[in-house]
N, C-alpha and C positions, 0 to 999 in steps of 0.2 A: 536587202543585203544579208549575207550570212551572218550568223552570230558566232562569236569566238567558241572554239571547241575545247572542252575540258580534255587535257591530254596528259599522258606520261611520256615525256620526251625521250626518244631513243638515244642510246649511247652514240657518240660521234663515230663516224666510219673512217677507216684509214684512207689516206689519199696517196697519190703517187710518190710523195716525198717520204712516206713511211711514218709520218706523224699523224696523230688524230687531228681532225679539222679544227682550226683556230680562226674563226671568222671575225673580222673587224669591219663594222658597218659605218658608213658616213651618211649623215642627213644634213641638209642645208636649209636654214629657215630664212625666209624673206617676209617676216611678219606672220608666220604660221604657228604661233604659240600653242593654241589649243590642239591643233593637229599633231604637233610634235609630242605633246604630253600624252595624247591618246595612243600614238604609235609606240612610244616607250612603254606605256602600260601594257599594251598587247605583247610586246617583246618580253617584258618581265613576267607576264602570266604564263607564257609558254616555257620560259626558263630553259631554252635549248642549250645543252652543254657545249655545242660548238661555238656559240656566240660569246666572245671574250670581252669585246669592248664596242660601245657605240660612241661615235664622235658627232657632236652636234655643233655646227658652225652657225653663229648668228651673223648673218651677212649685213644686217642693219641693226641699229640700236633697239633692243627689246628688253628693257630693264625688268619688266614683270616676268618674262620667260626666264631671263638669266637668274632672277631670284628663286624661282620655283625649281630650276635645275640644280642650283646650289643646295637647296633644301632636300632634294630628292635622294632617296636611298635605293640603290639597285643592288640587290644581294647576289644576283646571278651573273651580272656582267659589269665591267667597268664603264664609267661615263666620263668622257673628255669633252669639255666645252671650250670652243674657240670663239672669241669675240673679235670680229674684224674692225679695224679702225676706219676702213673705207670699203664699200661694196666691191666684190670680185665677181667674175663670171662663173658659170656653172662648173666648167672643168677646172678652173683655177682653185675653186673652193675644195673640190674633192681631192685634187692633187695635194693641196696644202694639208688637208686633214690626214691623209695616209702618211705623208712625210713627217708630220708632227708626231703621230703615234709611234713611228719607227725610231724616233730619236732616242738613242741610248738604250734601246731594248736589247737584252741578250738573246742569243739564238733561240733558247727554249721558250721565250715569250713573244717571239716574232709571229706575225700573222702568216697563216698558210693560204688564206683567201681574203680578198677584199670585196666588199658588197656596197653597191650604190643603192640607196633607198630614197625615193621621193617622200616628202612629209605627208602627202595626201594619199598614201597607201594604207590599206587595211588588210590584215592577215585573215585568211579564211580557212586555212588548213592547219593541221598539226605539223609542227616542225618544218616550216617552209625553208628556213636557211639550211637545215640539214639536207633537204631534198636538192636545193640548188648546188651546194658544195659537193654532194655525192655525184651529181651529174657530171662533174669534172674529174671523177676517178678514171674515166676513159681517157687514155693518153691522147686520143685523136680530137678530144673536145678542147675548145679554147675559151669559150665564154658560155655561161649558163644564164637562162632567163626564165621567168614564169609565164603562164597564161595570165593576161590581165583582163578584167571585166569591169564595167562601170557599175555604179550603184544600182542600176536596173538589172544587173546580171548579164547584160549583153557583152559579148566579147569585144575587146578593143583591138585596134590595129597596131600593136607593138611589134609585129613582124612585117617588114616592109621590103619592097623592091628598091633597087638603086634609084635615087631621086634625080634622074636626068630630066631635062626640060620636057622631052616627049612623054615620059612616064608621068610627070606631074600634070601635064595637060590632060592626059587620058584619065587620070584620077580625079582631078578637080572638075573638069568640064563634062566628061562622059561617064563619070562615076564608075570607072572600071575597077573591078575587084582584083587586088593584087594576089598572086599565088606564090611567087618565089620569095625566099627569105634571104635577102642580101645583107640586111642589117636589122638591129633590134633597138627598141627604145631604151634610153638611159634611165627611165623611171625606176627600173630594178634590173640589175645585172650583177653577176658574180664572176670574178676571175681568180685564178691562182695568183698569189702575191708575187712569186718570181716572174710570172708572165707580165703582170702589171708593171713591174719595175723594168723589165726588158723593153716594153713598149714606151715607157716614159709617161704612162698615164694618159690623160686627155691632152689634146693639142690646145694650148692656151691662146692660140690665135683666134679661136672662136670665143665670143663673149657668151652667147647663148644660142642654142639650136645648131644641129648638125655635128656637134662634137661626138655624139653617140654614133652617128653614121660613120664618121672617120675612124673612131676606135674599133667599131665592128669590122670594118674593112681591113684595118691593120691586123686585127686578130686573125681573120680568115687568111690573110696573106702570109703571116709569119708564125702563127701559133697553132690554130686548129679550127674546127667547125663550130658554129653557133648551135647550142643544144637547148631545146625547150625542156625544162625540168618538169617533173610530175607534181606540180603545185600551182595553185591559183591565188592571185591577190586581187583585191578591188582597188581601183584607181580613179580618182576624181579628176580626170584630165581637164586642164583649164583652157587650152587653145587660145592663149592670150594674143597670139599674133593675128588672130582674126578680129580682134576688138580694139587693139591699141597700136597706134602708129609707130611708137618706139619699138615695140616687139616685132612688128611687121618689118621695120627697117633692119633689125638684127637678123631676122629670118632670111631676108633677101641677101644681106651682106654675107651671111654664113653659107648660103647656097653658092654664091659667086666664088667664095674662097674654096669651098669643097670641090667645085668643078675644076679647079686648077691644081689640085693636090695629086701627088703620085698615087695615093691610095685609091682615089676615084678612077684615075686612068687605068690602074691595074684591074679594078673591079669591072670596068667596062669590057675588058678582054677576058675576064674570068667570072662569068655569072655563077651564082651559087646553084648547087644541085639540090638544095633543101627546098621543100615545098611546104607551104602553109597548110597544115593538115587540119581537119575538122575536129571539134571537141568531141 
């Protein structure tokens, strides 16, 4: 895996609202204590001017992580910690995080961009959040995402075709390589804050899996294209649905729900023109 780069973070770039980028990032922990602390350390080391706050949601009781976060000093960005009284789903946690951040904020302190970060991500480039937010300076863009690689450096499949039954069969059984980019993984994505609010965030009918598919499709339908930013992150994808029956159930339930949503029906009629390009 790449080692962190010593950097001088560039000044934040203007965005279509006329304000300098003000990124608020959300991370959810399900017992990811050490991974969360390592990711926060990386974000602190890079000290990107565009990153104004990181929200960490403890979805289960993690007293040791909660204590370390309370003791942690972050000079370059604010840190908001949310402790759930009962576990929530992926989308519900991120929706709650951005809503909690926005409470009582004056316009000057409001976010211009929201960023979803998985706890098992590692930053490989200088100023990745600036690269992601800058990719949305194009008014035609609706959602920005990075290239993801595994710890072995091999590219991951965070750019995917519409998961219809036939496409899943071709992928799983016949190992067909997908080329079109209909949706992108929620492991890391950035949207303009007004667009996030317009869309209503993630669809909370999904507990886990496919909420990123639905959001990507709604972005394409109502906001703009999905744009791969010029930055790469490492991601230790867990693939829990292949090992745990509960996750497999959630995955199958989410697919059934997705196939009956207006976003999916629209996407079947409007395949993306974006192609999965080589590195």
